[in-house]
C-alpha positions in Angstrom: 0.3 -0.4 0.0 0.8 3.3 -1.3 1.8 6.3 1.4 0.3 9.5 0.9 2.8 12.2 -0.7 3.2 15.3 1.1 3.8 18.6 -0.5 7.7 17.3 -1.6 6.4 14.8 -3.2 8.3 11.9 -1.5 6.1 9.9 0.0 5.9 9.5 4.2 7.6 5.6 3.4 10.4 6.4 1.1 11.0 8.8 3.9 10.4 5.9 6.8 12.9 3.7 4.3 15.7 6.6 4.3 15.5 6.8 7.8 15.9 4.0 8.7 18.6 3.4 6.2 20.7 6.1 8.0 20.6 4.1 11.3 22.1 1.3 9.5 24.9 3.5 8.4 25.1 4.8 11.9 25.0 1.2 13.7 28.3 0.2 10.8 29.9 3.2 12.1 29.5 2.8 15.8 31.0 -0.5 15.2 33.3 0.2 13.1 34.5 2.9 16.0 33.7 0.4 18.7 34.6 -3.0 18.1 38.5 -3.7 17.1 37.5 -7.2 15.9 34.8 -5.8 13.5 37.4 -3.3 12.6 39.8 -5.6 11.6 37.5 -8.1 9.6 36.1 -5.2 8.0 39.9 -4.0 6.8 40.7 -7.3 6.0 38.2 -7.9 3.4 39.3 -3.9 2.1 42.1 -5.8 1.3 40.5 -6.7 -2.3 40.7 -4.4 -4.5 37.5 -5.0 -6.1 36.1 -3.2 -3.1 38.3 0.4 -4.1 37.0 0.0 -7.4 33.2 -0.6 -6.4 33.4 2.2 -3.7 33.8 5.2 -6.4 31.7 2.9 -8.9 28.5 3.7 -6.2 28.5 7.3 -6.9 26.7 6.6 -9.7 23.2 4.9 -8.2 23.8 7.7 -5.4 24.0 10.5 -8.2 21.1 9.1 -9.8 18.4 8.7 -6.6 19.7 12.1 -5.8 18.7 13.3 -9.8 15.3 11.6 -8.7 15.1 13.5 -5.4 14.7 10.3 -3.9 16.2 9.8 -0.2 15.5 6.7 0.0 18.1 5.6 -2.7 19.9 8.3 -1.6 20.5 6.4 2.0 20.8 3.0 0.7 23.6 4.0 -1.0 26.3 5.5 1.7 24.9 2.5 3.7 25.5 0.0 0.8 28.9 2.3 0.0 29.6 2.0 4.0 29.6 -1.5 3.9 31.0 -2.9 0.5 34.8 -2.3 2.2 33.6 -5.9 3.6 31.8 -7.4 0.7 34.5 -9.5 -0.5 36.4 -12.3 0.6 40.3 -12.2 2.1 42.9 -12.2 -0.9 45.1 -14.7 -1.4 47.7 -12.5 -1.9 48.3 -8.5 -1.3 50.0 -6.0 -2.9 52.1 -4.0 -0.7 51.3 -1.0 -1.3 47.7 -1.9 -0.5 48.6 -3.0 2.4 50.9 -0.6 3.0 48.4 1.9 2.5 45.3 -0.2 4.3 48.4 0.5 7.3 48.0 4.1 6.9 43.9 4.4 6.9 43.7 2.1 9.7 45.9 4.1 11.8 44.8 7.6 10.8 40.9 6.4 12.1 42.4 4.1 15.1 44.2 7.5 16.3 44.1 10.2 18.4 40.8 13.3 17.0 42.5 16.2 16.6 40.4 19.2 15.7 42.1 19.4 12.3 41.2 16.0 12.2 37.9 16.3 12.5 37.1 19.0 10.1 39.1 17.1 7.3 37.7 14.0 7.9 34.2 16.7 8.0 34.9 16.9 3.8 33.9 13.2 3.1 30.3 14.2 4.3 30.2 18.0 3.5 31.4 17.1 -0.4 28.7 14.1 -0.8 26.3 16.4 0.6 27.1 18.9 -2.1 27.0 16.2 -5.2 23.5 15.7 -4.1 22.2 19.0 -3.8 23.5 19.8 -7.1 22.3 16.5 -8.8 18.6 17.2 -6.7 18.8 20.9 -8.6 19.2 19.2 -11.9 23.0 20.9 -11.8 24.8 18.9 -14.4 27.7 21.4 -14.4 28.0 21.7 -10.5 28.0 18.1 -10.1 30.5 16.7 -12.0 32.6 19.4 -11.0 32.3 17.7 -7.0 32.7 14.1 -8.5 36.1 15.7 -10.1 36.8 17.0 -6.4 35.4 14.0 -4.4 38.5 12.0 -6.1 41.5 14.1 -6.5 40.8 15.2 -2.2 41.0 11.7 -2.2 44.1 11.0 -4.5 45.9 14.4 -2.1 44.5 12.5 0.8 46.0 9.7 0.8 49.7 10.4 -0.6 49.9 13.1 1.4 49.6 10.8 4.4 51.2 7.5 3.0 53.4 8.6 0.2 54.0 6.0 -3.1 52.0 3.7 -0.7 49.2 6.2 -1.8 49.8 6.1 -4.9 47.7 2.6 -5.2 44.5 4.4 -5.6 44.8 6.2 -8.4 44.1 4.0 -10.9 40.2 2.6 -9.0 40.5 6.6 -8.4 41.1 8.0 -11.8 39.2 5.2 -13.2 36.1 5.3 -11.1 36.0 9.0 -11.7 36.3 8.4 -15.7 33.6 6.0 -15.3 31.0 7.9 -13.4 31.1 11.6 -15.0 30.2 9.7 -18.5 27.6 7.4 -17.2 25.8 10.7 -15.0 26.0 12.8 -18.3 25.4 10.0 -19.8 22.4 9.7 -17.7 21.3 13.5 -17.5 21.5 13.9 -21.0 18.9 11.3 -22.2 17.2 12.7 -19.0 16.8 15.7 -20.0 15.8 15.5 -23.3 13.1 12.7 -22.6 12.1 15.6 -20.4 12.4 18.0 -23.1 10.0 15.3 -25.9 
């Protein structure tokens, strides 16, 4: 049974599911912060570079649901993006650069949270918010600009913090960015063409 829609055109059911997955995302973050065994279990699986490719590509459905103004889809995508680091099995062999970079990430997440670190880390939700707002407003140029900022901010942070090991994310980050921009651009233009007909 479909729930009544409010003035925004978003159903109550859509909002409730969005809130539910938002809470699930919060539970995942709390588990990562409070349980060392869960944290280590997750990072062992994050050594599988398939998760490194999946994370930037998950921005495609995020952009789609932002364009469609669908909070449920956005919330579900964020939950899947967060948990995707644990989807794949531990690889039998791990590149030394991958190990080195993930060790830097683990140290960063588990060391003392200073004001500067909080401000730097807040860029992740802020840029995701800007991306969502740009596509919610159907502004393709700003959407693509924010995608580029997200990718290069991640690359800059990785190389600054992890040096040569940080370079291990270059191929997934740039490859994922190119694929995202191509799909978002094509999808946006196709949707706008349909609306004009």
